[in-house]
C-alpha positions in Angstrom: 73.0 -72.8 -70.7 70.2 -74.6 -72.5 67.2 -72.8 -74.0 65.0 -74.3 -71.2 67.3 -72.8 -68.5 67.4 -69.5 -70.3 63.6 -69.4 -70.6 63.2 -70.2 -66.9 65.6 -67.3 -66.0 63.6 -64.9 -68.1 60.4 -66.1 -66.5 62.0 -65.6 -63.0 63.0 -62.1 -64.0 59.6 -61.4 -65.4 57.9 -62.6 -62.2 60.1 -60.2 -60.1 59.4 -57.4 -62.5 55.6 -58.0 -62.3 55.6 -58.2 -58.5 57.8 -55.2 -57.8 55.7 -52.9 -60.0 52.3 -54.1 -58.7 53.3 -53.9 -55.1 55.2 -50.6 -55.6 52.0 -49.1 -57.2 49.8 -50.4 -54.4 52.0 -48.9 -51.7 52.3 -45.7 -53.6 48.5 -45.5 -53.6 48.6 -46.0 -49.9 50.9 -43.0 -49.6 53.9 -45.1 -48.7 57.4 -45.0 -50.2 57.4 -47.1 -53.4 60.5 -48.9 -52.4 58.7 -50.4 -49.4 56.3 -52.2 -51.8 59.3 -53.4 -53.9 61.0 -54.8 -50.9 57.8 -56.5 -49.8 57.5 -58.1 -53.3 60.9 -59.6 -52.7 59.9 -60.9 -49.3 56.8 -62.5 -50.7 58.9 -64.3 -53.4 61.6 -65.2 -50.9 62.3 -68.3 -48.7 60.1 -67.1 -45.8 56.9 -66.9 -47.8 56.8 -68.5 -51.3 59.3 -71.2 -50.3 57.0 -72.3 -47.4 53.7 -71.8 -49.2 54.6 -73.3 -52.5 58.0 -74.9 -52.4 57.7 -76.5 -55.9 57.0 -73.1 -57.5 59.9 -71.6 -55.6 62.3 -74.3 -56.7 61.2 -74.0 -60.3 61.8 -70.2 -60.3 65.0 -70.0 -58.2 66.9 -73.3 -58.1 69.1 -74.2 -61.1 69.0 -78.0 -61.4 72.3 -78.0 -63.4 74.2 -76.0 -60.7 72.3 -77.0 -57.6 72.3 -73.5 -56.2 70.1 -70.4 -55.8 69.8 -68.9 -59.2 69.7 -65.4 -57.7 73.4 -65.9 -56.9 74.3 -66.1 -60.6 72.2 -64.3 -63.2 69.9 -62.3 -60.9 73.0 -61.5 -58.8 74.3 -59.6 -61.8 71.0 -57.8 -62.2 71.2 -57.0 -58.5 74.6 -55.3 -58.9 73.6 -53.6 -62.1 70.6 -52.1 -60.3 72.6 -50.8 -57.3 75.3 -49.3 -59.6 72.7 -47.5 -61.7 70.8 -46.3 -58.6 74.0 -44.7 -57.2 75.0 -43.3 -60.6 71.7 -41.6 -60.9 71.8 -40.3 -57.3 75.3 -38.9 -58.0 74.1 -37.2 -61.1 71.4 -35.4 -59.1 74.0 -33.5 -57.1 73.7 -29.9 -58.3 73.7 -26.4 -56.9 71.9 -27.1 -53.7 74.2 -25.1 -51.4 72.7 -21.7 -52.0 74.1 -18.7 -50.1 71.1 -18.4 -47.8 71.7 -22.0 -46.5 75.4 -22.0 -46.0 75.4 -21.1 -42.4 72.7 -23.6 -41.5 74.3 -26.3 -43.6 77.6 -25.7 -41.9 76.0 -26.3 -38.5 74.2 -29.5 -39.6 77.4 -30.9 -41.3 79.6 -29.7 -38.4 77.4 -31.2 -35.6 74.4 -33.1 -36.9 76.4 -35.6 -38.9 79.8 -36.1 -37.1 78.4 -36.1 -33.6 76.4 -39.3 -33.8 79.1 -40.9 -36.0 81.8 -40.1 -33.4 79.7 -41.0 -30.4 78.9 -44.5 -31.9 82.6 -45.0 -32.8 83.7 -44.0 -29.3 81.1 -46.2 -27.5 81.9 -49.1 -29.8 85.7 -48.8 -29.2 85.1 -48.5 -25.5 83.1 -51.8 -25.5 79.8 -50.1 -24.4 78.1 -51.1 -27.7 78.4 -54.8 -28.3 79.9 -55.0 -31.8 80.2 -58.8 -31.9 76.7 -59.7 -33.0 77.1 -57.2 -35.9 80.2 -58.6 -37.4 80.0 -60.5 -40.6 81.8 -63.6 -42.0 85.0 -61.6 -42.5 85.3 -61.0 -38.8 86.5 -57.4 -38.9 85.0 -55.6 -35.9 86.3 -52.1 -36.8 84.7 -52.3 -40.3 81.4 -53.4 -38.7 81.7 -50.5 -36.3 82.3 -48.0 -39.2 79.1 -49.3 -40.9 77.2 -49.0 -37.7 78.3 -45.4 -37.2 77.6 -44.5 -40.8 74.1 -46.1 -40.6 73.2 -43.9 -37.7 74.3 -40.7 -39.6 73.1 -41.4 -43.1 70.2 -39.4 -44.7 68.4 -40.7 -47.8 68.6 -38.2 -50.7 66.4 -40.3 -53.1 63.6 -41.1 -50.6 63.5 -37.6 -49.2 63.5 -36.1 -52.7 60.6 -38.4 -53.6 58.7 -37.4 -50.4 59.3 -33.7 -51.1 58.1 -34.1 -54.7 54.9 -35.9 -53.7 54.1 -33.3 -51.1 54.8 -30.4 -53.4 57.6 -28.9 -51.3 60.6 -29.6 -53.5 60.8 -25.8 -54.4 61.1 -24.7 -50.7 64.1 -23.5 -48.8 63.4 -26.4 -46.3 63.9 -28.9 -49.1 67.0 -27.1 -50.4 68.6 -27.1 -46.9 67.9 -30.8 -46.3 69.2 -32.0 -49.6 72.2 -29.7 -49.6 73.3 -31.0 -46.3 72.6 -34.6 -47.3 74.7 -34.4 -50.5 77.9 -33.6 -48.7 77.0 -35.8 -45.8 76.5 -38.9 -48.0 79.7 -38.2 -49.9 81.6 -38.4 -46.6 79.8 -41.5 -45.4 80.3 -43.3 -48.7 84.0 -42.6 -48.3 83.8 -44.2 -44.8 82.2 -47.3 -46.3 85.0 -47.5 -48.9 87.5 -47.4 -46.1 85.6 -50.1 -44.2 85.7 -52.3 -47.3 89.4 -51.7 -47.8 90.1 -52.7 -44.2 88.1 -55.9 -44.6 90.2 -56.9 -47.6 93.4 -56.7 -45.6 92.7 -59.0 -42.6 94.4 -62.2 -43.7 96.8 -63.4 -41.1 99.0 -64.8 -43.8 99.9 -61.4 -45.1 103.5 -60.3 -44.4 102.7 -56.6 -43.9 99.1 -56.1 -42.8 99.6 -52.5 -41.6 101.5 -51.4 -44.7 99.0 -53.1 -47.0 96.0 -51.6 -45.2 97.6 -48.1 -45.3 98.3 -48.5 -49.0 94.6 -49.4 -49.7 93.4 -46.5 -47.6 95.7 -44.1 -49.5 94.4 -45.5 -52.8 90.8 -45.1 -51.6 91.3 -41.5 -50.5 93.2 -40.6 -53.6 90.5 -42.1 -55.8 87.8 -40.2 -53.9 89.7 -36.9 -53.9 90.4 -37.1 -57.6 86.8 -38.0 -58.4 85.4 -35.1 -56.4 88.0 -32.3 -57.2 89.5 -33.2 -60.5 87.3 -35.5 -62.6 84.3 -33.1 -63.0 86.7 -30.7 -64.8 88.3 -33.5 -66.9 84.9 -34.8 -67.9 83.8 -31.2 -68.8 86.8 -30.9 -71.1 86.1 -34.3 -72.7 82.5 -33.4 -73.2 83.5 -30.3 -75.2 86.2 -32.0 -77.2 85.5 -32.2 -81.0 87.2 -35.6 -81.3 84.9 -37.2 -78.8 83.1 -39.3 -81.4 81.3 -41.6 -78.9 79.6 -38.5 -77.3 78.5 -37.3 -80.7 77.2 -40.7 -81.6 75.2 -41.3 -78.4 75.2 -39.2 -75.2 73.4 -42.1 -73.4 76.1 -44.6 -74.4 78.8 -42.1 -73.4 77.3 -41.7 -69.9 77.1 -45.5 -69.4 80.7 -45.8 -70.6 81.8 -43.2 -68.0 80.0 -45.3 -65.3 81.6 -48.5 -66.5 85.1 -46.8 -66.6 84.8 -45.6 -63.0 83.6 -49.0 -61.8 86.3 -50.8 -63.7 89.0 -48.6 -62.4 87.6 -48.9 -58.9 87.6 -52.7 -59.2 91.2 -52.7 -60.3 92.3 -50.5 -57.4 90.2 -52.3 -54.8 87.9 -49.3 -54.2 84.2 -49.8 -53.3 82.3 -50.1 -56.6 79.1 -48.5 -55.3 80.9 -45.4 -54.2 82.6 -45.3 -57.6 79.2 -45.4 -59.3 78.0 -42.5 -57.2 81.2 -40.5 -58.0 80.7 -41.3 -61.8 77.3 -39.6 -61.7 78.7 -36.8 -59.6 81.5 -36.1 -62.0 79.4 -36.3 -65.1 77.0 -33.8 -63.7 79.8 -31.4 -63.0 80.4 -31.9 -59.3 78.8 -29.7 -56.6 78.3 -26.9 -59.1 76.2 -29.2 -61.3 76.9 -27.1 -64.4 77.1 -30.1 -66.7 73.9 -31.9 -65.8 71.8 -30.0 -68.3 74.3 -31.0 -71.0 73.4 -34.6 -70.4 69.8 -34.1 -69.3 68.2 -36.2 -72.0 70.7 -39.1 -71.6 70.4 -39.1 -67.8 66.6 -38.9 -68.0 66.6 -41.9 -70.4 68.9 -43.9 -68.1 66.8 -42.9 -65.1 63.5 -44.0 -66.6 64.8 -47.3 -67.9 66.7 -48.1 -64.7 63.7 -47.2 -62.5 61.5 -49.2 -64.7 63.6 -52.4 -64.8 66.8 -52.8 -62.8 66.4 -50.7 -59.7 63.0 -52.1 -58.6 64.3 -55.6 -59.1 67.4 -54.7 -57.0 65.1 -53.6 -54.1 63.1 -56.8 -54.5 66.2 -58.8 -54.3 67.1 -56.9 -51.1 63.7 -58.1 -49.7 64.4 -61.6 -51.0 67.6 -61.8 -49.0 66.1 -60.5 -45.7 66.5 -63.0 -42.8 63.4 -63.7 -40.6 64.4 -67.0 -39.1 66.8 -67.9 -36.4 69.3 -65.2 -37.4 66.7 -62.4 -37.1 67.0 -60.5 -33.8 63.9 -58.4 -32.8 65.9 -57.1 -29.9 68.7 -55.8 -32.2 66.1 -54.2 -34.5 64.3 -52.4 -31.6 67.5 -51.3 -30.0 69.1 -50.0 -33.2 65.9 -48.3 -34.4 65.2 -46.5 -31.1 68.9 -45.8 -30.2 70.0 -44.6 -33.7 66.8 -42.5 -34.2 67.2 -40.8 -30.8 70.8 -40.1 -31.3 70.2 -38.7 -34.8 67.2 -36.5 -33.6 69.2 -35.1 -30.7 72.3 -34.3 -32.8 70.5 -32.7 -35.7 68.2 -30.9 -33.2 71.2 -29.5 -31.4 72.7 -28.4 -34.7 69.5 -26.8 -35.8 69.2 -24.9 -32.5 72.7 -23.5 -32.8 71.9 -22.5 -36.4 69.1 -20.3 -35.1 66.0 -22.5 -35.7 63.3 -22.8 -33.0 60.6 -25.3 -31.9 58.7 -26.8 -34.8 61.5 -26.0 -37.3 63.9 -28.1 -35.2 61.5 -31.0 -35.1 60.9 -30.9 -38.8 64.6 -30.8 -39.7 65.5 -33.6 -37.2 62.7 -36.0 -38.2 63.3 -35.5 -41.9 67.1 -36.0 -41.8 66.5 -39.3 -39.8 65.1 -40.9 -43.0 67.6 -43.6 -44.0 65.8 -44.8 -47.1 67.7 -46.0 -50.2 71.2 -45.1 -49.0 70.6 -47.0 -45.8 69.5 -50.0 -47.7 72.5 -49.7 -50.2 74.8 -49.3 -47.2 73.4 -52.5 -45.7 73.6 -54.4 -49.0 77.2 -53.5 -49.8 78.4 -54.2 -46.2 76.6 -57.6 -46.2 78.0 -58.6 -49.6 81.5 -57.7 -48.4 81.1 -59.9 -45.3 81.4 -56.8 -43.0 78.1 -57.3 -41.2 76.0 -60.2 -40.1 72.7 -61.3 -41.6 70.8 -60.2 -38.5 72.3 -56.7 -38.7 71.7 -56.5 -42.5 68.0 -57.2 -41.9 68.0 -54.6 -39.0 69.5 -51.9 -41.2 67.0 -52.5 -44.1 64.0 -52.5 -41.8 65.2 -49.4 -40.0 65.7 -47.6 -43.3 62.1 -48.5 -44.3 60.6 -47.4 -40.9 62.5 -44.1 -40.6 61.5 -43.2 -44.2 57.8 -43.8 -43.4 58.1 -41.8 -40.2 59.5 -38.8 -42.1 56.9 -38.9 -44.8 54.0 -39.3 -42.3 55.3 -36.4 -40.1 55.7 -34.0 -43.0 52.3 -34.9 -44.4 50.8 -34.3 -40.9 52.6 -30.9 -40.5 51.3 -29.7 -43.9 47.8 -31.0 -43.3 47.7 -28.8 -40.1 48.8 -25.8 -42.1 52.0 -25.4 -40.1 55.1 -24.0 -41.8 58.2 -26.2 -42.4 60.4 -23.3 -41.6 58.7 -20.4 -39.7 61.4 -18.0 -40.9 60.3 -18.3 -44.6 57.2 -17.3 -46.5 57.6 -19.8 -49.4 57.2 -23.0 -47.4 53.6 -23.7 -48.4 53.2 -26.8 -50.6 52.3 -26.6 -54.2 48.6 -27.4 -54.9 47.9 -31.1 -54.8 44.2 -30.9 -55.6 44.6 -32.9 -58.8 47.4 -35.3 -58.1 49.3 -36.7 -61.1 48.8 -40.4 -62.0 51.4 -42.6 -60.3 53.4 -43.2 -63.5 53.6 -39.6 -64.4 54.4 -38.6 -60.8 57.2 -41.2 -60.9 58.7 -39.8 -64.0 58.5 -36.3 -62.5 60.3 -37.5 -59.4 63.0 -39.2 -61.4 63.6 -36.1 -63.5 63.7 -33.8 -60.5 65.6 -35.7 -57.9 65.1 -39.5 -58.4 63.0 -41.8 -56.4 63.6 -44.3 -53.6 
């Protein structure tokens, strides 16, 4: 690579960085999720806006004359993957003691009905041929993997986006927030496991293989073993390593140690054929001490530094590249978007509403819980990105999943803001559901840092 090519790459990265922060700030000022502005920045820089308005500028920024290909597939592709891995690592590290005793019964109902019911219904309807899976299937041509992604996309709840909304509204301290986040933690662990299985199935579809069934079973066993060890065993192993006197790297730099743990998980996952994004989530989960979350304070400074730098550089550019890759031409299907948005939202609302009713909640409480858990946000976008990169889903379905994640997150934020503005309780059974005073809102930058430290941002 010549100095001129390197300079152009740095300029391209700088343009992305400038656009994502400016648009993110503007959307934040409009009381919209910051990630929406970051994705819009990518759309503006992408082939459906900048390429058509100023093709020469677009070619200068994104086309490598020496290689004759989109530069985002090379260097910016690495930044894209680094951003998604850091996002999931930080999200995993935020898992802490959310499952308090007062929420266990309600959490059990939501996890027992609210999450598996829509997942199983979609799987059943898809296998029965009632849901047309063909248009959703990607270049790998594995219908069962695409169906698994579809079912997961209906059931997923966004921990980062919901945390950000709760923080901005001043309700992160409430039982309502604890109940939602506690349920979402276990739910997303299960759904990321499903995605890992879908990826493993996709890799075993070559007709030239001698033993497809045996090879697929082997990959599934490896995936479940990796997941089980990471959830049940590794938090204890990392706790022992963190207390070992001979751990020179930890003594030299806690930040470097945390990053090395992330890279070790991802490297091992790559070697075993396990989904890398799921491995990054489990790395943060293990480092923070698992569900108990007892080790997070031990690495608080390092995780905060990683979070601030990642959310300042790599993660916003990742969301911009998500927007850059959205398809709005011939492959975009408005019918698919409307059908999935309405169908998945209705199914999610009914399932969570039923679970909340059986858990003992009534009327407005049920509506608040159902609408909030329907926010797909960051995990919905990450799910779409990973599935699209693996060739599991089509470009049209990828765009549908991303736009649905954005719309459902906005719906949740607007609804909660409306409820609080009317003075209605989030949970009528509690007395601490009032929001913290927001008469003097923090500046956007300080509020972002606070959100990162408390539960991350979208």
